[in-house]
C-alpha positions in Angstrom: -31.9 7.6 -14.0 -29.4 10.6 -12.8 -32.2 13.3 -12.4 -31.3 13.9 -8.6 -27.5 13.2 -9.2 -26.1 16.1 -7.6 -28.2 16.5 -4.9 -27.4 12.8 -3.9 -23.7 13.2 -4.6 -23.5 16.1 -2.3 -24.9 14.1 0.2 -23.3 10.6 0.0 -19.5 12.3 -0.6 -20.2 15.3 1.4 -19.3 17.8 -0.8 -19.8 21.6 -0.1 -19.8 24.9 -1.7 -16.2 25.4 -0.5 -14.9 22.2 -2.2 -12.8 22.0 -5.2 -12.8 18.7 -6.8 -10.1 17.2 -8.8 -11.6 14.5 -11.5 -9.5 11.4 -12.6 -10.7 10.9 -16.3 -9.4 8.4 -18.3 -11.3 8.9 -21.3 -13.4 5.5 -20.7 -17.5 5.5 -20.2 -17.6 5.5 -17.0 -15.4 8.7 -15.6 -16.7 10.2 -19.4 -20.0 10.2 -17.8 -18.6 11.3 -14.3 -17.4 14.3 -16.3 -20.6 15.3 -18.1 -22.8 15.1 -15.2 -19.8 17.8 -13.2 -20.1 19.8 -16.1 -23.9 19.9 -15.6 -23.9 20.7 -11.8 -22.6 23.7 -9.8 -20.1 22.1 -8.1 -16.5 23.4 -8.8 -13.7 21.1 -10.5 -10.1 20.0 -12.8 -9.7 17.2 -15.1 -6.5 14.9 -14.3 -5.6 12.6 -17.2 -3.1 9.7 -16.6 -1.1 8.7 -20.0 0.2 5.2 -18.8 2.0 4.5 -22.7 0.9 0.6 -22.1 -1.4 0.9 -25.2 0.5 2.4 -28.1 -1.4 5.1 -29.9 -4.5 4.3 -28.3 -2.9 5.9 -25.0 -2.6 9.0 -26.9 -5.9 8.8 -28.4 -7.4 8.7 -25.2 -5.3 11.5 -24.1 -6.6 13.6 -26.6 -10.3 13.1 -25.6 -9.8 14.2 -22.7 -8.0 17.3 -23.6 -10.7 18.5 -26.3 -13.4 17.8 -23.9 -11.7 19.8 -21.1 -11.0 22.7 -23.6 -14.5 22.8 -24.6 -15.5 22.8 -21.3 -13.3 25.4 -20.6 -12.1 23.8 -17.2 -8.4 23.3 -16.3 -6.5 20.3 -17.4 -4.3 18.5 -15.9 -1.4 15.9 -17.8 1.1 13.5 -17.0 3.0 11.0 -18.8 4.3 8.0 -16.9 6.7 5.3 -18.2 5.1 2.7 -16.4 6.9 -0.4 -17.7 10.3 0.9 -16.3 8.2 1.8 -13.0 7.0 -1.6 -12.5 10.2 -3.3 -13.8 12.1 -1.7 -11.2 9.6 -2.1 -8.3 9.2 -6.1 -9.3 5.4 -5.1 -8.9 2.8 -5.4 -11.6 1.8 -3.1 -14.6 -2.0 -2.4 -12.7 0.0 -1.6 -9.4 2.7 0.5 -10.7 -0.2 2.3 -12.3 -2.4 2.8 -9.2 0.8 4.0 -7.6 1.9 6.5 -9.8 -1.5 7.6 -10.5 -2.4 8.5 -6.7 0.9 9.8 -6.0 0.3 12.6 -9.0 -3.0 13.3 -8.1 -2.0 14.0 -4.1 0.6 16.3 -5.5 -1.8 18.3 -7.9 -4.2 18.9 -4.7 -1.4 20.1 -2.5 0.0 22.6 -4.8 -3.1 23.8 -6.5 -5.8 23.6 -4.1 -7.8 20.7 -4.6 -9.7 19.2 -1.5 -11.1 16.2 -3.0 -10.0 13.7 -5.5 -12.9 12.3 -7.5 -12.8 8.3 -9.4 -15.1 7.0 -11.4 -16.0 4.0 -9.6 -19.2 2.1 -10.1 -21.2 -0.6 -8.6 -19.5 -3.6 -10.3 -16.1 -2.2 -8.7 -16.7 -2.3 -5.7 -18.2 -5.7 -6.0 -15.2 -6.9 -7.9 -12.8 -5.5 -4.9 -15.0 -7.7 -2.0 -14.4 -11.0 -4.0 -10.6 -9.9 -4.6 -10.2 -9.0 -1.2 -12.1 -11.9 0.5 -9.5 -14.0 -1.4 -6.7 -12.4 -0.1 -7.9 -13.2 3.6 -9.2 -9.0 4.5 -10.4 -7.9 7.5 -13.9 -5.9 8.0 -12.1 -2.8 6.4 -11.5 -4.8 2.8 -15.0 -6.2 2.7 -16.7 -2.8 2.7 -15.7 -2.8 -0.8 -15.4 0.5 -2.7 -17.0 3.0 -0.2 -18.0 6.7 -1.6 -15.2 8.3 0.8 -11.9 7.2 1.8 -10.2 10.2 3.4 -10.3 12.9 0.6 -10.9 10.7 -2.4 -14.7 10.2 -3.4 -16.9 7.8 -5.9 -19.6 10.1 -7.1 -20.9 6.8 -9.2 -20.4 4.4 -6.5 -24.0 3.4 -6.4 -24.8 3.2 -10.3 -24.1 0.2 -12.5 -22.0 -0.1 -15.7 -24.9 -0.7 -17.6 -26.6 2.5 -16.1 -23.3 4.3 -17.5 -23.0 3.0 -20.5 -27.2 3.7 -21.5 -27.0 6.9 -20.0 -23.8 7.9 -22.4 -26.2 6.4 -25.2 -28.6 8.8 -24.7 -26.8 11.9 -24.5 -24.5 11.1 -26.8 -21.5 11.5 -24.6 -18.0 10.3 -26.5 -15.7 8.2 -24.9 -12.7 5.6 -25.8 -13.3 1.9 -25.2 -9.9 0.0 -23.6 -9.7 -3.3 -25.4 -7.7 -4.9 -22.6 -10.9 -4.9 -20.8 -12.3 -7.5 -22.4 -8.8 -9.8 -21.6 -8.5 -12.4 -19.0 -5.1 -10.6 -18.4 -5.7 -9.6 -14.5 -7.5 -11.0 -12.0 -10.0 -8.2 -11.8 -10.8 -9.0 -15.6 -11.3 -12.7 -14.4 -13.3 -11.7 -11.9 -15.4 -9.3 -14.2 -15.8 -11.8 -16.8 -16.4 -15.0 -15.1 -17.1 -14.7 -11.6 -19.4 -12.0 -11.2 -21.8 -13.8 -14.4 -22.0 -17.0 -12.7 -22.9 -15.3 -9.1 -25.7 -13.3 -11.0 -26.8 -16.5 -12.7 -27.0 -18.4 -9.2 -28.9 -15.2 -7.8 -30.7 -12.7 -9.8 -30.5 -10.5 -6.5 -27.2 -11.0 -6.5 -26.3 -7.1 -6.9 -28.6 -5.6 -4.8 -27.8 -7.9 -2.1 -24.1 -7.5 -2.4 -24.5 -3.6 -1.9 -26.7 -4.1 0.9 -24.0 -6.6 2.6 -21.2 -3.9 1.8 -23.1 -1.3 3.5 -23.8 -3.3 6.7 -20.2 -4.2 7.0 -19.4 -0.7 6.5 -22.0 0.5 9.3 -20.6 -2.5 11.5 -16.6 -1.2 10.6 -17.7 2.0 12.0 -18.8 0.7 15.2 -15.7 -1.8 15.6 -13.1 0.8 14.8 -15.0 3.3 17.2 -14.7 0.4 19.5 -10.8 0.0 18.6 -10.3 3.5 19.1 -11.3 3.3 22.9 -9.1 0.8 23.4 -6.5 2.2 21.9 -6.8 5.2 24.1 -6.6 3.0 26.7 -3.4 0.8 26.4 -0.9 3.8 24.6 0.3 5.2 27.7 2.0 8.4 27.0 5.7 8.6 27.3 8.3 11.6 26.7 9.0 10.7 23.0 6.0 8.7 22.5 3.7 5.6 24.0 4.3 2.6 26.0 1.7 -0.7 26.0 1.5 -3.0 28.6 2.0 -6.6 27.3 0.1 -7.7 30.2 -2.6 -5.5 29.7 -2.7 -6.9 25.6 -2.6 -10.5 26.7 -5.7 -10.2 28.9 -7.3 -9.2 25.5 -9.3 -11.8 23.8 -8.0 -12.1 20.1 -5.1 -10.0 21.4 -3.3 -10.0 18.0 -6.2 -8.2 16.2 -6.3 -5.7 18.9 -2.6 -5.3 18.5 -3.0 -4.8 14.7 -5.7 -2.4 14.4 -3.6 -0.3 17.1 -0.6 -0.5 15.5 -1.3 -0.3 11.9 -2.1 3.2 11.5 1.6 3.7 12.8 2.6 1.7 9.9 3.6 -1.9 10.9 1.8 -5.1 9.4 0.0 -8.2 10.8 3.8 -10.0 9.9 5.8 -7.5 12.0 2.6 -8.0 15.0 2.6 -11.8 14.6 6.5 -11.6 14.6 6.5 -9.9 18.1 4.2 -12.0 19.8 5.9 -14.5 19.4 9.2 -12.6 20.8 10.1 -14.7 24.1 11.6 -13.3 26.9 15.3 -13.4 25.3 13.8 -10.9 22.8 14.5 -7.8 25.1 16.0 -4.9 22.7 14.5 -6.1 19.4 13.0 -3.4 17.5 10.3 -3.7 14.7 10.2 -0.8 12.0 7.4 0.9 10.2 7.8 3.7 7.8 7.3 6.1 10.5 7.8 4.4 13.8 9.7 2.2 15.8 8.6 -0.6 18.3 10.8 -1.8 20.7 10.6 -4.4 24.1 11.6 -3.3 27.0 11.0 -5.8 29.6 6.9 -6.4 29.9 6.4 -3.3 27.8 6.0 -2.3 24.2 7.8 1.4 23.4 6.5 2.8 20.3 8.7 6.1 19.1 8.8 8.1 16.2 11.4 7.5 14.1 12.9 10.9 14.0 13.0 10.7 18.0 14.4 7.2 17.9 16.9 6.5 14.9 19.8 9.1 15.7 22.6 6.6 14.7 20.9 4.6 11.7 19.7 5.1 8.4 16.0 3.8 7.0 15.5 2.8 3.6 11.7 3.2 2.5 10.0 1.7 -0.8 7.9 4.8 -1.9 6.2 5.0 -5.3 9.5 6.9 -7.1 11.3 3.9 -5.7 13.8 2.8 -3.0 14.6 5.7 -0.7 18.4 5.3 0.1 19.8 7.9 2.4 22.6 5.2 3.3 25.7 6.2 1.9 27.8 2.7 1.6 24.9 0.4 0.3 23.3 0.2 -3.1 20.0 -1.5 -3.6 18.7 -3.3 -6.7 15.6 -5.5 -7.3 15.9 -7.8 -10.3 14.2 -11.0 -11.4 15.8 -14.1 -9.9 17.9 -16.1 -12.1 18.9 -18.5 -9.4 22.7 -16.4 -9.2 24.3 -15.4 -6.3 27.6 -13.8 -6.0 30.0 -15.2 -3.2 31.9 -11.7 -2.5 31.2 -10.9 1.0 30.4 -7.2 -0.1 27.3 -8.1 -1.9 24.2 -9.9 -0.2 21.5 -11.0 -2.3 18.1 -11.6 -0.5 14.7 -13.1 -1.3 12.6 -10.3 -2.3 9.4 -12.1 -1.3 10.3 -11.9 2.2 11.5 -8.2 2.8 9.5 -6.1 4.9 10.0 -2.4 4.4 11.0 -0.1 5.6 14.8 -1.7 6.0 17.1 -0.4 8.7 20.4 -0.1 8.9 21.9 -0.1 12.3 24.6 -0.8 14.3 25.2 -4.0 17.1 22.8 -4.1 20.4 22.9 -6.3 22.8 21.0 -9.7 22.1 21.2 -9.4 18.7 20.3 -12.9 16.9 20.7 -14.1 13.5 20.6 -17.6 11.3 23.8 -17.5 10.0 23.7 -18.7 5.7 24.0 -22.6 5.8 22.5 -22.8 9.1 19.1 -23.7 10.9 19.9 -22.5 14.6 20.2 -19.0 15.4 23.3 -17.1 17.2 24.2 -14.6 18.9 25.8 -11.5 16.8 28.5 -11.4 20.0 29.4 -15.0 19.2 29.8 -14.7 15.5 32.1 -11.5 16.1 33.9 -13.4 18.5 34.5 -16.7 16.6 35.3 -14.3 13.4 38.0 -12.6 15.7 36.7 -9.4 16.0 37.8 -7.0 18.1 35.4 -4.4 20.2 36.1 -1.5 18.2 35.4 -3.5 14.7 32.2 -5.3 16.5 30.9 -1.8 16.9 31.6 -0.4 13.8 30.4 -3.2 11.7 26.8 -2.0 10.5 23.9 -4.6 10.2 20.9 -4.9 7.3 17.8 -5.4 9.5 14.4 -6.5 7.8 10.9 -4.4 8.8 9.9 -7.0 10.9 13.3 -6.9 13.1 15.3 -9.9 11.8 18.9 -9.1 10.7 18.9 -9.3 7.1 22.7 -8.9 6.7 26.2 -8.6 9.0 27.3 -6.2 6.1 30.4 -7.2 4.4 30.3 -10.5 6.5 27.2 -13.1 6.2 23.6 -13.0 5.6 20.6 -14.8 7.5 19.7 -18.0 6.0 16.0 -17.4 6.4 16.3 -15.0 3.4 18.8 -16.6 0.8 17.2 -16.8 -2.6 15.8 -20.2 -3.1 13.5 -22.2 -5.9 10.8 -20.5 -4.9 12.3 -16.9 -5.2 10.6 -15.0 -7.9 12.5 -11.5 -7.2 15.8 -10.9 -5.3 17.1 -7.6 -3.9 20.7 -7.1 -4.1 22.4 -5.0 -1.8 26.3 -4.2 -2.8 28.1 -2.6 0.2 30.9 0.0 -0.5 33.0 0.2 2.5 33.6 3.5 3.6 
């Protein structure tokens, strides 16, 4: 079954003799089989184990198995214990997402400090099928429908084309110790529901489902390569170099079929999401100067052109609030941010903004007034010029220039800080998480 594994993996994962590989080993059968195969190979590797402390004593028993196996093999062992529950609560995300963010951030850090060139995870064939179906339900494009490829940047999946049954049979034959995670048998997350109910039903309908699904994902992977090569050619033509970035002719974009898709694919590498692209295309002539912010870049309209610039070049008089695996990164000295479960209660204090977290797009920006700025005042439906709002509130020119604004990543103004939030971002009965922002006036 695994006789030619090393040669196959060397080719599919493009491993060279200069590679030093970090194995992500949980203690489950998938990763313990992967560890055994690496131990029998000529590959250079180390072991990383994450203890998420979510299963009590079982989590520490997993850790002990991996530690002991690493010691028996004489392989370098890296361990990290996470307070996953606290991290998930702080970020307002699921345990599954929290564990994913924590482990990959740590893997990247180890790779940088200890010279690992690749990170190996033990994803197998069924993992790829589950990912395909989950992404299909989320409205994914061609990239998401490739499932889990054998290579993604410096992350490799040496077990990608083996089934769970292959791994279980090999572990049994070779006497490979492993730990069972009882939560894998419970329908406590979407992936488990797909694994226990949807995939078995599809196999019952079509006995060749697994081989056909694998074939489909390989075809989509090849088609994706052609698609993204074409996008790269179009991006080279549309992105015109400027002194501090690039400009894009909106007239040239409009001439393209499916212009929104082209624009998304061209700007997504710079951190912009589909919601921001749709907002940008909806922006009319009166939106001159409106800005959209990503983690690394700023987009703004200048006549019939889009200007794309790195934030370091463009944001001299503003603050950027980013969402990172460690939490919210807030360099703004006069604002405090906290994510809470919504209880339907909000403060009437003008120094406190309570916003619908479900509508927040990071990074947020704290900046000052610009000509043409508009927002929808709380309690109103139509938008209003900020200049009119300032005038109606008897604010002079100096006050107008010194009043900070909190802006969403899609360019909308969330809060005239210390005065009024935007009605579109208020909490409602549908709000599950809220972002509470306190203003400490300098």
